[in-house]
MARMI-692272 format. One record per residue (C-alpha): x, y, z. Coordinates in nm, 4 decimals, m for minus. Example, Ala and Ser with C-alpha at 12.3 -4.5 7.8 and 13.67 -1.06 7.14 Angstrom:
2
<r><u>1.2300</u><v>m0.4500</v><w>0.7800</w></r>
<r><u>1.3670</u><v>m0.1060</v><w>0.7140</w></r>
# end
This chain:
301
<r><u>m10.2172</u><v>18.1230</v><w>12.4776</w></r>
<r><u>m10.1061</u><v>18.0176</v><w>12.1311</w></r>
<r><u>m9.7819</u><v>18.1749</v><w>12.0141</w></r>
<r><u>m9.7964</u><v>18.3005</v><w>11.6559</w></r>
<r><u>m9.4328</u><v>18.3805</v><w>11.5886</w></r>
<r><u>m9.2958</u><v>18.2456</v><w>11.2600</w></r>
<r><u>m8.9576</u><v>18.0771</v><w>11.2750</w></r>
<r><u>m8.8692</u><v>18.2064</v><w>10.9287</w></r>
<r><u>m8.9133</u><v>18.5661</v><w>11.0435</w></r>
<r><u>m8.6256</u><v>18.5371</v><w>11.2900</w></r>
<r><u>m8.3429</u><v>18.5350</v><w>11.0399</w></r>
<r><u>m8.2845</u><v>18.1608</v><w>11.0253</w></r>
<r><u>m8.0886</u><v>18.0720</v><w>10.7147</w></r>
<r><u>m8.2675</u><v>17.8314</v><w>10.4846</w></r>
<r><u>m8.0947</u><v>17.5190</v><w>10.3661</w></r>
<r><u>m8.1579</u><v>17.3260</v><w>10.0458</w></r>
<r><u>m8.5341</u><v>17.3117</v><w>10.0943</w></r>
<r><u>m8.6746</u><v>17.6593</v><w>10.1721</w></r>
<r><u>m9.0161</u><v>17.5298</v><w>10.2740</w></r>
<r><u>m8.8809</u><v>17.3597</v><w>10.5850</w></r>
<r><u>m8.7783</u><v>17.6798</v><w>10.7608</w></r>
<r><u>m9.1221</u><v>17.7569</v><w>10.9069</w></r>
<r><u>m9.2570</u><v>17.5780</v><w>11.2105</w></r>
<r><u>m9.5973</u><v>17.5391</v><w>11.3673</w></r>
<r><u>m9.7133</u><v>17.8014</v><w>11.6200</w></r>
<r><u>m9.5982</u><v>17.7036</v><w>11.9656</w></r>
<r><u>m9.8269</u><v>17.6158</v><w>12.2546</w></r>
<r><u>m9.7350</u><v>17.7665</v><w>12.5907</w></r>
<r><u>m9.8833</u><v>17.7654</v><w>12.9411</w></r>
<r><u>m9.7752</u><v>18.1232</v><w>13.0019</w></r>
<r><u>m10.0476</u><v>18.3880</v><w>13.0141</w></r>
<r><u>m10.0213</u><v>18.7527</v><w>12.9175</w></r>
<r><u>m9.7562</u><v>18.9241</v><w>12.7093</w></r>
<r><u>m9.4759</u><v>18.7263</v><w>12.5536</w></r>
<r><u>m9.1216</u><v>18.7590</v><w>12.6711</w></r>
<r><u>m8.8449</u><v>18.8608</v><w>12.4309</w></r>
<r><u>m8.7174</u><v>18.5830</v><w>12.2050</w></r>
<r><u>m8.3479</u><v>18.5350</v><w>12.1346</w></r>
<r><u>m8.2488</u><v>18.4986</v><w>11.7720</w></r>
<r><u>m8.1374</u><v>18.1443</v><w>11.6887</w></r>
<r><u>m7.7937</u><v>18.1157</v><w>11.5330</w></r>
<r><u>m7.7773</u><v>17.9416</v><w>11.1967</w></r>
<r><u>m7.5182</u><v>17.6719</v><w>11.1403</w></r>
<r><u>m7.3662</u><v>17.5469</v><w>10.8158</w></r>
<r><u>m7.5235</u><v>17.2416</v><w>10.6596</w></r>
<r><u>m7.3126</u><v>16.9553</v><w>10.7191</w></r>
<r><u>m11.0955</u><v>14.9755</v><w>10.2278</w></r>
<r><u>m11.0850</u><v>14.6086</v><w>10.2585</w></r>
<r><u>m11.2287</u><v>14.4624</v><w>10.5793</w></r>
<r><u>m10.9857</u><v>14.4179</v><w>10.8637</w></r>
<r><u>m11.0355</u><v>14.0448</v><w>10.9028</w></r>
<r><u>m10.9548</u><v>13.9847</v><w>10.5347</w></r>
<r><u>m10.6169</u><v>14.1507</v><w>10.5854</w></r>
<r><u>m10.5245</u><v>13.9401</v><w>10.8846</w></r>
<r><u>m10.4016</u><v>13.6676</v><w>10.6501</w></r>
<r><u>m10.0958</u><v>13.8750</v><w>10.5620</w></r>
<r><u>m9.8726</u><v>13.8202</v><w>10.8614</w></r>
<r><u>m9.5966</u><v>14.0457</v><w>10.9831</w></r>
<r><u>m9.3513</u><v>13.7730</v><w>10.8898</w></r>
<r><u>m9.4623</u><v>13.7741</v><w>10.5276</w></r>
<r><u>m9.4419</u><v>14.1533</v><w>10.5220</w></r>
<r><u>m9.0859</u><v>14.1420</v><w>10.6486</w></r>
<r><u>m8.9941</u><v>13.8802</v><w>10.3902</w></r>
<r><u>m9.1426</u><v>14.0912</v><w>10.1141</w></r>
<r><u>m8.9521</u><v>14.3955</v><w>10.2350</w></r>
<r><u>m8.6210</u><v>14.2137</v><w>10.2218</w></r>
<r><u>m8.6918</u><v>14.1084</v><w>9.8657</w></r>
<r><u>m8.7097</u><v>14.4721</v><w>9.7566</w></r>
<r><u>m8.4286</u><v>14.7190</v><w>9.7052</w></r>
<r><u>m8.5781</u><v>15.0046</v><w>9.9077</w></r>
<r><u>m8.6936</u><v>14.8670</v><w>10.2418</w></r>
<r><u>m8.6555</u><v>14.9801</v><w>10.5999</w></r>
<r><u>m8.4964</u><v>14.6733</v><w>10.7590</w></r>
<r><u>m8.2007</u><v>14.8857</v><w>10.8779</w></r>
<r><u>m8.4041</u><v>15.1880</v><w>10.9828</w></r>
<r><u>m8.4205</u><v>15.2989</v><w>11.3464</w></r>
<r><u>m8.6672</u><v>15.5388</v><w>11.5055</w></r>
<r><u>m8.5320</u><v>15.7141</v><w>11.8137</w></r>
<r><u>m8.7817</u><v>15.9011</v><w>12.0303</w></r>
<r><u>m8.6228</u><v>16.1605</v><w>12.2582</w></r>
<r><u>m8.8484</u><v>16.2665</v><w>12.5464</w></r>
<r><u>m8.7973</u><v>16.6200</v><w>12.6772</w></r>
<r><u>m8.9452</u><v>16.8100</v><w>12.9713</w></r>
<r><u>m8.8430</u><v>17.1769</v><w>12.9730</w></r>
<r><u>m8.8620</u><v>17.4471</v><w>13.2379</w></r>
<r><u>m9.1613</u><v>17.6789</v><w>13.2219</w></r>
<r><u>m9.0798</u><v>17.9843</v><w>13.0162</w></r>
<r><u>m8.8255</u><v>17.8088</v><w>12.7924</w></r>
<r><u>m9.0717</u><v>17.6427</v><w>12.5523</w></r>
<r><u>m9.0241</u><v>17.8991</v><w>12.2755</w></r>
<r><u>m8.6477</u><v>17.8974</v><w>12.2889</w></r>
<r><u>m8.6352</u><v>17.5186</v><w>12.3050</w></r>
<r><u>m8.8589</u><v>17.4946</v><w>12.0002</w></r>
<r><u>m8.6403</u><v>17.7434</v><w>11.8102</w></r>
<r><u>m8.3241</u><v>17.5525</v><w>11.8888</w></r>
<r><u>m8.4827</u><v>17.2174</v><w>11.8081</w></r>
<r><u>m8.6278</u><v>17.3274</v><w>11.4743</w></r>
<r><u>m8.2914</u><v>17.4670</v><w>11.3686</w></r>
<r><u>m8.1262</u><v>17.1398</v><w>11.4684</w></r>
<r><u>m8.3958</u><v>16.9448</v><w>11.2810</w></r>
<r><u>m8.3468</u><v>17.1459</v><w>10.9617</w></r>
<r><u>m7.9744</u><v>17.0755</v><w>10.9657</w></r>
<r><u>m8.0169</u><v>16.7143</v><w>11.0767</w></r>
<r><u>m8.2564</u><v>16.6404</v><w>10.7898</w></r>
<r><u>m7.9658</u><v>16.7138</v><w>10.5540</w></r>
<r><u>m7.7512</u><v>16.4361</v><w>10.7009</w></r>
<r><u>m7.7199</u><v>16.1371</v><w>10.4647</w></r>
<r><u>m7.8169</u><v>15.8924</v><w>10.7398</w></r>
<r><u>m8.1312</u><v>16.0765</v><w>10.8494</w></r>
<r><u>m8.4767</u><v>15.9983</v><w>10.7034</w></r>
<r><u>m8.6907</u><v>16.2149</v><w>10.9340</w></r>
<r><u>m8.6389</u><v>16.4562</v><w>11.2217</w></r>
<r><u>m8.9772</u><v>16.5607</v><w>11.3639</w></r>
<r><u>m9.0311</u><v>16.8013</v><w>11.6547</w></r>
<r><u>m9.3564</u><v>16.7495</v><w>11.8473</w></r>
<r><u>m9.5146</u><v>16.9226</v><w>12.1459</w></r>
<r><u>m9.7496</u><v>16.7480</v><w>12.3867</w></r>
<r><u>m10.1051</u><v>16.8730</v><w>12.3369</w></r>
<r><u>m10.1934</u><v>16.8446</v><w>12.7081</w></r>
<r><u>m9.8628</u><v>16.9513</v><w>12.8637</w></r>
<r><u>m9.6806</u><v>17.2189</v><w>12.6601</w></r>
<r><u>m9.3634</u><v>17.1710</v><w>12.8647</w></r>
<r><u>m9.3174</u><v>16.8251</v><w>12.7131</w></r>
<r><u>m9.1717</u><v>16.7608</v><w>12.3701</w></r>
<r><u>m9.0777</u><v>16.4553</v><w>12.1682</w></r>
<r><u>m8.8113</u><v>16.4506</v><w>11.8993</w></r>
<r><u>m8.8791</u><v>16.1704</v><w>11.6525</w></r>
<r><u>m8.5493</u><v>16.0932</v><w>11.4833</w></r>
<r><u>m8.5586</u><v>15.8297</v><w>11.2087</w></r>
<r><u>m8.2207</u><v>15.6993</v><w>11.0940</w></r>
<r><u>m8.1422</u><v>15.4908</v><w>10.7874</w></r>
<r><u>m7.8914</u><v>15.2628</v><w>10.9578</w></r>
<r><u>m7.7373</u><v>15.1784</v><w>11.2936</w></r>
<r><u>m7.4346</u><v>15.4038</v><w>11.2431</w></r>
<r><u>m7.6328</u><v>15.7187</v><w>11.1726</w></r>
<r><u>m7.7273</u><v>15.8105</v><w>11.5344</w></r>
<r><u>m7.3622</u><v>15.8238</v><w>11.6374</w></r>
<r><u>m7.2708</u><v>16.0200</v><w>11.3252</w></r>
<r><u>m7.5474</u><v>16.2686</v><w>11.4075</w></r>
<r><u>m7.4023</u><v>16.3320</v><w>11.7511</w></r>
<r><u>m7.0674</u><v>16.4210</v><w>11.5932</w></r>
<r><u>m7.2149</u><v>16.7103</v><w>11.3951</w></r>
<r><u>m7.1663</u><v>17.0769</v><w>11.4769</w></r>
<r><u>m7.5391</u><v>17.1493</v><w>11.4745</w></r>
<r><u>m7.6107</u><v>16.8739</v><w>11.7294</w></r>
<r><u>m7.3388</u><v>17.0062</v><w>11.9610</w></r>
<r><u>m7.4791</u><v>17.3581</v><w>11.9332</w></r>
<r><u>m7.8318</u><v>17.2331</v><w>12.0090</w></r>
<r><u>m7.7141</u><v>17.0217</v><w>12.3043</w></r>
<r><u>m7.5286</u><v>17.3132</v><w>12.4616</w></r>
<r><u>m7.8033</u><v>17.5648</v><w>12.3985</w></r>
<r><u>m8.0835</u><v>17.3586</v><w>12.5539</w></r>
<r><u>m7.8830</u><v>17.2211</v><w>12.8478</w></r>
<r><u>m8.0134</u><v>17.4752</v><w>13.1003</w></r>
<r><u>m8.3712</u><v>17.4455</v><w>12.9733</w></r>
<r><u>m8.4134</u><v>17.0877</v><w>13.0936</w></r>
<r><u>m8.6507</u><v>17.0429</v><w>13.3879</w></r>
<r><u>m8.5532</u><v>16.6751</v><w>13.4017</w></r>
<r><u>m8.2870</u><v>16.4763</v><w>13.2169</w></r>
<r><u>m8.3792</u><v>16.3758</v><w>12.8627</w></r>
<r><u>m8.4588</u><v>16.0105</v><w>12.7940</w></r>
<r><u>m8.4730</u><v>15.8163</v><w>12.4703</w></r>
<r><u>m8.6186</u><v>15.4962</v><w>12.3277</w></r>
<r><u>m8.4642</u><v>15.3226</v><w>12.0264</w></r>
<r><u>m8.7128</u><v>15.1352</v><w>11.8082</w></r>
<r><u>m8.7066</u><v>14.9209</v><w>11.4960</w></r>
<r><u>m8.9332</u><v>15.0040</v><w>11.2037</w></r>
<r><u>m9.1966</u><v>14.7318</v><w>11.1480</w></r>
<r><u>m9.4505</u><v>14.9069</v><w>10.9236</w></r>
<r><u>m9.4597</u><v>15.0492</v><w>10.6644</w></r>
<r><u>m9.1586</u><v>14.8830</v><w>10.5043</w></r>
<r><u>m9.0902</u><v>15.1091</v><w>10.2075</w></r>
<r><u>m8.8368</u><v>15.3885</v><w>10.2493</w></r>
<r><u>m9.0532</u><v>15.6201</v><w>10.0387</w></r>
<r><u>m9.3005</u><v>15.6206</v><w>10.3278</w></r>
<r><u>m9.0368</u><v>15.7361</v><w>10.5764</w></r>
<r><u>m8.7918</u><v>15.9695</v><w>10.4038</w></r>
<r><u>m8.8726</u><v>16.3366</v><w>10.3705</w></r>
<r><u>m8.9439</u><v>16.4051</v><w>10.0002</w></r>
<r><u>m8.6685</u><v>16.5966</v><w>9.8211</w></r>
<r><u>m8.9253</u><v>16.7965</v><w>9.6236</w></r>
<r><u>m9.2962</u><v>16.8664</v><w>9.6709</w></r>
<r><u>m9.5735</u><v>17.0130</v><w>9.4592</w></r>
<r><u>m9.7651</u><v>17.3206</v><w>9.5707</w></r>
<r><u>m10.0382</u><v>17.1275</v><w>9.7547</w></r>
<r><u>m9.7851</u><v>16.9206</v><w>9.9465</w></r>
<r><u>m9.5927</u><v>17.2345</v><w>10.0443</w></r>
<r><u>m9.8902</u><v>17.3877</v><w>10.2212</w></r>
<r><u>m9.8476</u><v>17.4380</v><w>10.5926</w></r>
<r><u>m10.0895</u><v>17.2324</v><w>10.7985</w></r>
<r><u>m10.1283</u><v>17.1384</v><w>11.1601</w></r>
<r><u>m10.1399</u><v>16.7644</v><w>11.2057</w></r>
<r><u>m10.2611</u><v>16.5627</v><w>11.5034</w></r>
<r><u>m10.0102</u><v>16.3036</v><w>11.6221</w></r>
<r><u>m10.1387</u><v>16.0226</v><w>11.8407</w></r>
<r><u>m9.8821</u><v>15.7907</v><w>12.0027</w></r>
<r><u>m9.9899</u><v>15.4564</v><w>12.1467</w></r>
<r><u>m9.7662</u><v>15.2366</v><w>12.3607</w></r>
<r><u>m9.8452</u><v>14.8677</v><w>12.3974</w></r>
<r><u>m9.6843</u><v>14.6001</v><w>12.6124</w></r>
<r><u>m9.7588</u><v>14.2562</v><w>12.4686</w></r>
<r><u>m9.7578</u><v>13.9225</v><w>12.6452</w></r>
<r><u>m9.4402</u><v>13.7363</v><w>12.5582</w></r>
<r><u>m9.5052</u><v>13.4850</v><w>12.2820</w></r>
<r><u>m9.8014</u><v>13.6776</v><w>12.1404</w></r>
<r><u>m9.6039</u><v>13.9465</v><w>11.9574</w></r>
<r><u>m9.6660</u><v>13.7958</v><w>11.6144</w></r>
<r><u>m10.0423</u><v>13.7865</v><w>11.6676</w></r>
<r><u>m10.0373</u><v>14.1457</v><w>11.7921</w></r>
<r><u>m9.8456</u><v>14.2567</v><w>11.4845</w></r>
<r><u>m10.0768</u><v>14.0697</v><w>11.2480</w></r>
<r><u>m10.3802</u><v>14.2548</v><w>11.3851</w></r>
<r><u>m10.2010</u><v>14.5884</v><w>11.4113</w></r>
<r><u>m10.0532</u><v>14.5867</v><w>11.0617</w></r>
<r><u>m10.3877</u><v>14.4814</v><w>10.9157</w></r>
<r><u>m10.5508</u><v>14.7769</v><w>11.0889</w></r>
<r><u>m10.2700</u><v>14.9987</v><w>10.9647</w></r>
<r><u>m10.3176</u><v>14.8910</v><w>10.6041</w></r>
<r><u>m10.6878</u><v>14.9661</v><w>10.6237</w></r>
<r><u>m10.6380</u><v>15.3007</v><w>10.7989</w></r>
<r><u>m10.3508</u><v>15.4362</v><w>10.5899</w></r>
<r><u>m10.5632</u><v>15.4667</v><w>10.2740</w></r>
<r><u>m10.8252</u><v>15.6811</v><w>10.4457</w></r>
<r><u>m10.8234</u><v>16.0446</v><w>10.3303</w></r>
<r><u>m10.7702</u><v>16.1951</v><w>10.6735</w></r>
<r><u>m10.4802</u><v>15.9703</v><w>10.7722</w></r>
<r><u>m10.1244</u><v>16.0857</v><w>10.7029</w></r>
<r><u>m9.9276</u><v>15.8158</v><w>10.8866</w></r>
<r><u>m9.9918</u><v>15.4881</v><w>11.0684</w></r>
<r><u>m9.6489</u><v>15.3629</v><w>11.1775</w></r>
<r><u>m9.5726</u><v>15.0498</v><w>11.3792</w></r>
<r><u>m9.2491</u><v>15.0336</v><w>11.5795</w></r>
<r><u>m9.0897</u><v>14.7726</v><w>11.8060</w></r>
<r><u>m8.8515</u><v>14.8616</v><w>12.0876</w></r>
<r><u>m8.5010</u><v>14.7479</v><w>12.0039</w></r>
<r><u>m8.4212</u><v>14.6484</v><w>12.3624</w></r>
<r><u>m8.7568</u><v>14.5043</v><w>12.4697</w></r>
<r><u>m8.9331</u><v>14.2546</v><w>12.2436</w></r>
<r><u>m9.2624</u><v>14.2987</v><w>12.4321</w></r>
<r><u>m9.2858</u><v>14.6759</v><w>12.3912</w></r>
<r><u>m9.4374</u><v>14.8459</v><w>12.0843</w></r>
<r><u>m9.5112</u><v>15.2013</v><w>11.9732</w></r>
<r><u>m9.7821</u><v>15.3017</v><w>11.7251</w></r>
<r><u>m9.7448</u><v>15.6465</v><w>11.5675</w></r>
<r><u>m10.0640</u><v>15.7736</v><w>11.4068</w></r>
<r><u>m10.0807</u><v>16.1100</v><w>11.2305</w></r>
<r><u>m10.4106</u><v>16.2669</v><w>11.1246</w></r>
<r><u>m10.4760</u><v>16.5681</v><w>10.9023</w></r>
<r><u>m10.7491</u><v>16.7014</v><w>11.1298</w></r>
<r><u>m10.9146</u><v>16.6399</v><w>11.4644</w></r>
<r><u>m11.2222</u><v>16.5241</v><w>11.2733</w></r>
<r><u>m11.0178</u><v>16.2646</v><w>11.0835</w></r>
<r><u>m10.8811</u><v>16.1341</v><w>11.4132</w></r>
<r><u>m11.2334</u><v>16.1007</v><w>11.5556</w></r>
<r><u>m11.3572</u><v>15.9232</v><w>11.2419</w></r>
<r><u>m11.0742</u><v>15.6702</v><w>11.2480</w></r>
<r><u>m11.1114</u><v>15.6031</v><w>11.6197</w></r>
<r><u>m11.4848</u><v>15.5320</v><w>11.5771</w></r>
<r><u>m11.4395</u><v>15.3130</v><w>11.2683</w></r>
<r><u>m11.5391</u><v>14.9474</v><w>11.2668</w></r>
<r><u>m11.1842</u><v>14.8315</v><w>11.1869</w></r>
<r><u>m11.0389</u><v>15.0307</v><w>11.4776</w></r>
<r><u>m11.2982</u><v>14.8854</v><w>11.7152</w></r>
<r><u>m11.2211</u><v>14.5396</v><w>11.5778</w></r>
<r><u>m10.8478</u><v>14.5982</v><w>11.6303</w></r>
<r><u>m10.8989</u><v>14.6951</v><w>11.9931</w></r>
<r><u>m11.1139</u><v>14.3882</v><w>12.0482</w></r>
<r><u>m10.8578</u><v>14.1613</v><w>11.8815</w></r>
<r><u>m10.5468</u><v>14.2894</v><w>12.0603</w></r>
<r><u>m10.7033</u><v>14.3078</v><w>12.4080</w></r>
<r><u>m10.6184</u><v>13.9403</v><w>12.4583</w></r>
<r><u>m10.2528</u><v>14.0005</v><w>12.3686</w></r>
<r><u>m10.1787</u><v>14.2894</v><w>12.6052</w></r>
<r><u>m10.0217</u><v>14.2805</v><w>12.9517</w></r>
<r><u>m10.1996</u><v>14.6022</v><w>13.0489</w></r>
<r><u>m10.3906</u><v>14.8992</v><w>12.9098</w></r>
<r><u>m10.2642</u><v>15.0919</v><w>12.6098</w></r>
<r><u>m10.0743</u><v>15.4116</v><w>12.6820</w></r>
<r><u>m10.1770</u><v>15.7150</v><w>12.4786</w></r>
<r><u>m10.0471</u><v>16.0681</v><w>12.4192</w></r>
<r><u>m10.1370</u><v>16.3446</v><w>12.1739</w></r>
<r><u>m9.8956</u><v>16.5877</v><w>12.0083</w></r>
<r><u>m9.8978</u><v>16.8793</v><w>11.7657</w></r>
<r><u>m9.6337</u><v>16.9319</v><w>11.5002</w></r>
<r><u>m9.3762</u><v>17.2030</v><w>11.5535</w></r>
<r><u>m9.1661</u><v>17.0699</v><w>11.2640</w></r>
<r><u>m9.2135</u><v>16.9917</v><w>10.9822</w></r>
<r><u>m9.5111</u><v>17.2086</v><w>10.8975</w></r>
<r><u>m9.5724</u><v>17.0951</v><w>10.5385</w></r>
<r><u>m9.8308</u><v>16.8216</v><w>10.4903</w></r>
<r><u>m9.6159</u><v>16.6684</v><w>10.2172</w></r>
<r><u>m9.3505</u><v>16.5811</v><w>10.4735</w></r>
<r><u>m9.6010</u><v>16.3850</v><w>10.6813</w></r>
<r><u>m9.8030</u><v>16.1907</v><w>10.4270</w></r>
<r><u>m9.7017</u><v>15.8504</v><w>10.2971</w></r>
<r><u>m9.5684</u><v>15.8664</v><w>9.9425</w></r>
<r><u>m9.6829</u><v>15.5158</v><w>9.8428</w></r>
<r><u>m9.9959</u><v>15.4240</v><w>10.0353</w></r>
<r><u>m10.0757</u><v>15.1242</v><w>9.8175</w></r>
<r><u>m9.7220</u><v>14.9869</v><w>9.8396</w></r>
<r><u>m9.6473</u><v>15.0084</v><w>10.2107</w></r>
# end
C-alpha cells in the first residue's frame, strides 16, 4: 500500500526554502487502513565513448579539483543505515524529514537525503554529505538532531550503523550542495530512482577501478535521464567503494543499464573486483524536488 499523506499538511513549519517541506509518499508493508499519525514537532532553525575517457585518470581529476576554488576534497558522505520496527515507518519518515530540513540549514551540510529501500520498506538510508571533517560532530550538537535521536530511539528494530566515505566524483561543490534557489521546473516534485552499488576492489587495483568508473560516470551523467552518478570511497577501507546513481525514471535506469558504456564498464572492472557487486534500490522520501537531485554543472564535474 502506498501512503499518500503530505508532510506539509501536518503543520510542519517551513524554513528558508518552502519547497523542501514536502516529502515523497511513503512505502509501507502494512495492509488495510492507516493508523493515526502523530504530528511532528517543528524545531527552530539553527556522449563520448567510454574508452576515450579512460585517459583521464582519477589522479588527474583530483589534481584538477585541488587547483580550483570550489572542490570537494574536504567533503564527507556519511550513510546511516536504519531498520525500523513494522508500523513505525511513517513516524520515522516524518521525524527524519523534519531533521533533514533543519540539518540542510547547517553551514557544514551540503546534502541530507532520506531514502527508503524499494524492496524492504522497513529499511532506510540517510545520506548525509558534509563540507568538512568537523561538520558531522557539529551536527550532532544541534537541537534538531537530539530531538530526532530521542524520537526515533524506540522505532529501531536493530541498532543503526553508518559508513563514512570520501567524495571522489564529481569534484565540484555545485554538484553536491543543495541549490539555494530553483526555477519552476526544478521545483517540481518528482520521484527519483536511487541505485546504490558497493564494490570491493583488489588491493593495488583501486586506481584502475576508479579510472574505469569515473569514465563511465562522465559518460552517464550527461544523459537526460540521469540525475546523479556519484563515486565514493570508504574513509576507513581503501578497498571499499560506493557508487550512488540517481535516475529520473525507471525507464532511464533501464536505458543506462543496457547502454554500451555500462556494459563496457562492467566488463572492465570485473578483473579488479574481489567479489560480486552489491546492489540496492531506493526511493526518495526527501528531497522531493528534482532540482535538489540533479547536477548543477554536468559539463564541469
